[in-house]
N, C-alpha and C positions, 0 to 999 in steps of 0.2 A: 593406535593400530587400525581402528576402523576407517579413518580418513585415508591411510596408506593403502588399505585394501580397495577402497573406492577408486583411488588414483590408478592402482594396478589393474583393476578391472577395465577402466577407461582405456588404458594403454593397450591392454590385451585385445580389446575390440577394434582398436584403430585399424589394423590391417583388413579386417572384415568390412569395415566402413569404406576403406579405400577401394576394396573389390566391389562393393555395392555401388559406389559412385561410378566406377568404370562400367559396370553392368547397366546402370541407368543410361549412361551415354550411348551404349550399344543398342539397347532395346528401344530408345526414344529417337534414335537417329533416323531422319526421313529417308536416308539412303539405304536403310535396312528394310527389305521387303516384308519382313515379319512384324515391323513396328506397328502397323495398322491393324494387325490381326488380333483376335481375342486373346490368344496365347501371349502374344507380344505385350499387349496392354496389361495382362495379368502379371506377367513377370516384372515389368517395369513398375507396376503398382506395389508389388511385394517389396521390391528393392527400395522404393520411395519410403514406405512405412518403416522398414528396417533402419534406413538412414536417419529418419526423424526420431525414432524412439531411442537411438543410441547416441544421438548428438549431444554435445555439451553446449547449452544455450548461454550466450553471453549477455551482457547488459544491453537491453534495447535502447533505442533513441526515441525521444518524444516525436520528432519529425513534424512538429506543428509549424507551418510556414505562413499560414494565412487564416484570417477569420473574417466574418461578414458582420458588420454593424449597421443597422438601419438601412439595409439594402446595398451598402457599399463594401467592397472587398478591401481589406488592409493587409499589409505585410506584417508578419509576426517575427520578431528577432529574439531568440533565446540567449540570455546573458547570464553569467555567473555574478550574482550581486554580492555575495558574502561567502566565505569559505573557512572551514576548520577541518581538522584531520578526519572527522567522522561524518561530515555533512557539508553540502554546498546548498546555498539558497539560490534557486534559479528564478529569473524574472522573464516573463513572456511580454516583452515590450512591443507595443503596437507602433509601427512606423507611420505616423499620421501627421506629423508637423503640428500645426495649430488648429487643425480642423476637427479634432476630436474633443467632445465635452469632457469635463472632469468626471473621473470614475473613482469609486472607492477602492482603496488598497485591500486586497484579500490575500492572506497567507494561508495556503492549503498545507496542512501538516499530513504528509503521507505516512502510512504505517511502517514501522520498522519491525516487520514480523515475517520476513522471508522474501517477499517479492519487492521488486524495485519500484521506485516512485512512478515509473511509466505505467504501472497498473491503473493509475488515475488519469491516464491520457484523456479519456472521455470526460472526466470531471473538469479538467482544465479547459478542454474545447468548449464545453457547455457554459463555463463561467466567463470565458474571454470576452464575449461581446458585451458583457455587463459590468466587468470589474477589471481592475489593474491587478493581474494575477501573479503571485509568487508561490513557489512550492519547495518544500524540503526534499533534497536529493541525498538520502542517506548512503553512506559508503558501505561497500562490501568489506566486512572485517578481515577477510583473508587478504585483502589488498592493502591493508594499513600496517605499516611496520610496527613491530613490538615497541620500538623506541618512542613511538608517538604517544604511549601511555594507554591507560585503560579507559573504558567508557561504560558507565552504568546509568541507572535511572536518574540519579542526581545530575550527572553530566548532561543527560538528555534535556532535563528541565532548564539547566544553565544555557544550553544552546537555544532553546525556545525564547528565554528571556532576552538573550543577545539579539536574536532575529527580530523580535517585536520592537526592541529599542532601535534597531537599525531602520525599521520602517517608520518609526515616529508615531506621534499621537494620532488617534482617530482611525487607526487601521482596524481591520476585522480578521478574525481567525477561524478557520474551519478544520476540525480534526476528524479524520476518517478512520474509524475502528480503534485500533490499539492506542493511538496517541490521545484519545479522549481524556484519559486519566491524567497524564502529565500536562496536557494543555489546560485542563481545569485547575490543576495545582498551580501552574505558572500564573494564570489569570487571578487566582485567589491571592497569591503572594503579592502581585502588583497592586491589587485593590487594597490589601491590608496596609501596604507601604505608601498608599496615596500616590502611586507612581503616575506622572503626567502622561506617559506613553501607554497607559492601559488601554487595551482594545475597546472599541465602541460596541462590538458584538462578538459573540462566540457561538459557533454552530458545531454541535457534537453529533456525529453520524455513526450509528451502529457500534457504539463503544461500550466497553465493559466497566461502567461506573460502579455497578453493584451486581456482581454475578451470583449473588444469593437469590435474586429474583429470576424465576423461570430458568434455572440452570440448564445449559446444553451439555452435550456429551463432552465437548472440549473443556467446559468448566468443571464437570464432575471428575474427569481424568486428572486434572491438576490437584484437586483436593484428595482424591484416592491415593495418588502416587506420592505426593509430597516433594519438597524441594530436593531432599537428599537423593531420591530415586532419579530425578532428572540430572543431578550433578554426576551420578555414577554412570548413567546409561546414555546420555546424549551429548555430553560435553567432551570434546576432543581437541587436540592440538593441530594447528594448520601445518601441513608438511611442506617440504621443499617441492617445487621451486617458487612457491607463492611468496609475495613480499611480506605477508603477515606470518611467516614461519615461526612456529612455537607459540603463537597467540592461542589462547583457549577460546573456543567458539562453540556455538550451537550451529552445526553446518547446514547449509541450504539443502543438500541432498537428503538429509534426514527430515527436514521440514516438508520437502516436496513429497517424500514417501507418506508422511502423515496426511497431507492434503489429498493425495491420490487415493489412499485407502479409505478415506471417509466416503467417497463416492466411486469406488473402483468399477462397479458395473457400468456406470455412466461413461467413464473414460475408455473402457474396453469397447463399448458400443460405438463411441465416437471414432475410434481408430478403425474399427471394422467398417463403419460407414465411409471413412476416408478412402479405404481400399476400393470399395465399390464405386465411389465417385470418380476415382482415377481410372478405373477400368472402363466406366461408361463415358469418360471424357467430360464429366461435369466439373469444369474448371472453377466456376464460381463457388460452388459448395466446398471444393477442396481448398480454395483460397481463404474462405471464411474459417475453416478448420485450422489452417496454418497460422492465420493471424491471431486466433485466440491462443493456440498452444505455444506460439513463439513467445508470447507474454507469460502465459501460465507456467511454463517450464523453466523460465529464467528466474533463478533464485540466488539469494546472497546469504553469506554467513553473518550471524549476530555474535557480538562479544558475549562470552559466558556470563560475565558479571551483570550485564544489562538484562539478559534473558532470565537468569535465576532470580534477580531482584524483582523483576516484573511478575514472574510466577508467584513468588512469595507474597509480595505486597498487594498485588491486584487480585489474584485468583485464589489464594489460600487465606491470607489474613483479612482481605477486604478492607484494607487500612483506611482508604479514603472514605468509604461508605460508613465505617465505624467511628470516624473522627479521630484516628490515631496516625494518620499519614503525616510525614514530616519531610522536609527538604533540607539537608545539611543541618540537622538538629533544630530547624525552625518549623514549628507546627504549621500545618496547612489547614485553613478553615474556610471552606466555600461560603459560609454564611457572611463573610466579610465582603463578598462581591455585591456592590451596589451601583457601580458605574458601567458595567458590561452586560448588555442584554444577552439572554440565553435562548437559543433554539436547539431542540433535539429532534433527531430524525431516526426512525426505526423501520425495519421491514417486517411485514406480517409473517413471512416464512423464513426469517433469519435463523439458521441452525448453528451459528457461531456466537453471536451476541443475542440472547433471547429477548423477546418483547418485554419491555419494562426495565431492562438493565441500563439503557441510556437515559430513559425518562427519569430515572432515579436522581439525576443531577438537579432536577427542579426541587426536590425535597431538600437537598443539601444547600442549594442557593436560596435559603429561606428569606433573605432580606430583600430579594428582588420583587417589585410589585408586579401584578398580573400584566400590566402594559409592557413589561420588559421580558416577557416569557412567551414561548410558543413551542408546542409539541406537535409533531406530525408523524402519524403511523401510516406508511404507504402500503396499501393492500396489494397482494399477489406478487410481492417481490421477496427474494432471499437476500443474503448478505451482500452480494456484489451488486444487486439491483438497487441498493440504497445509494450508490455513488456512480453507477454506470448503466448504460442501456437506455431504451426508449422512454420508459416510465420516469427515469431520473431526468432526462432532458425535458420531457413534456409536462411532468407534474411536480417533481421535487425541486428542480433547479429554479423555476419561477418563484416558488415560495421562499427559497433561500434568498434570492435576489430582492424580493420585496421586503423581507425581514431586514436584510443589511441596509437597504436604502432608507427604510423607515427609522433606523437608529443611527443614521449618519450624523456626525458632528459637524456643525458649520464652522 
């Protein structure tokens, strides 16, 4: 019922959005003598803000068409390298012929936690000059027909194993936030099986390896509520006309509500500032606001089974940290990791994955020698600063590149 109410509300606002768009055209039209006045700009700004806060944001595009390597510009071609119902593996191939030196294969595993993989656009752009970049592009569950089957945490790990095998031996893997747990599990399973395609290195960034360490408000909420509460209150069925009709999901609009309420004052201030930027004709500031929120407000649904299993195993049972995690009844033991170097990255001000939660992976990977480990705590950045922004580009990314290259297999 909740999803139907959301769809009904969107439909009810549609005529008002159409009227707002017509009004924007009227008040911004250079032929309107009032368009350049304070009143005209104020009305146009109000209509702009209304249109933006009531819009349904679709899946963004990466839009990466070029990169610069050693002072030379190269064309970038985005290709689908591998595909399953709930994920595509995208390859950002550099069109360089024979002139480009060999670069290490890097699989970036984007979070399946509400936002699309394009949230990591800055991560991809920073790594492209230094690595042959691939990224997981997870599907919006409301767009996957029920006949395609279910998708849970075990399936997630299966997908990771398939993608790693597709890339072949000596590749590297980077997990951003949520996938740190399944990536660590997949790499542990491959090491235990003496798999020839096991990654040469693994980078875990801002991930919930052990949420008992320095728990955040997000971690505490999961423990306090329990899995049954989430099943009763946030799991709904996809309505018509979406392709995933009747699939049980944790919907994107509920996730977005949670994201927004965590820092509601900041978002209100941002939209108030947008209004004044538009009134004052500060197009650059307005464009930066639009660029950020076009991405931030684009969310996708998660399958109910994946979401609930993740809440239970990662945030409530702490299964991996306690040594009781399993994949399809096979125990997962990170202590079996001996062939994959480990780097962890945390942000000093991370309010989603607290300091120490990702570093806990080093304790679990007890068989790795010091020469195959590295931990980096980035000062003055929050959760998103761990994988995006100027400090990521200037301070974190070079350390990751150095780590990957130092553990490359010949």
